Residue, then its C-alpha position, 0 to 999 in steps of 0.5 A: m399268700a404274700a406277707l407284708i412287713t413294715t419296718p419301724r420308721l425310727m430305730a434307736v440302738g446302743g447304750g442309752a437307747l432305752a432312756d430315749l424311749p419317751g422322747l422317741m414316742a413324743r417325736l412320733g406322736l405316739s400316746r398308747p404304745l403296745i409292747v410286744t416282748d418275749p419271756y427273756i426280756a420280761g424276765c431280765g428286767i428290761l421290760d420293767r425299766a421300759t414301762a417305768l420310763l413310759d410311766g414317768a413320761v405319762t406322769q410328767q405330762a399329766a402334771m403339766i396338764a394339771y398345772i395348766d388347768d389350775f392356772y386356767l381356773m385361777l384366771l377364771l376366778t380372777l375374772a369373776a372376782l373383778p366386778l366385786l372391786l366395784l363394790v369396795r368403795p369408801p362410804r359416801g360422805a366419809g371423807v378424810k377430816h383434817v384436825a388442827m393441833e394447837 
């Protein structure tokens, strides 16, 4: 039976490579990573740092989506309130009266 091995399309190696993980995922268009590791990596804290970086990236994206949704809601509320401006008029016959001082 033959084995098929596919190497990664992009590999980051060296100092600061872990900090580039969220940007690398965004570049590849990945949204739900599967992390496969061994007990040593999990025990020495690298896995915790990697998941914290991914968590931060997800939180940042969620905040941006929430801001966009809030501005969209404000737009809809503004458009819904515009017809109410037609109701805000001075009453008829209540023009400005001029009074002369002697």
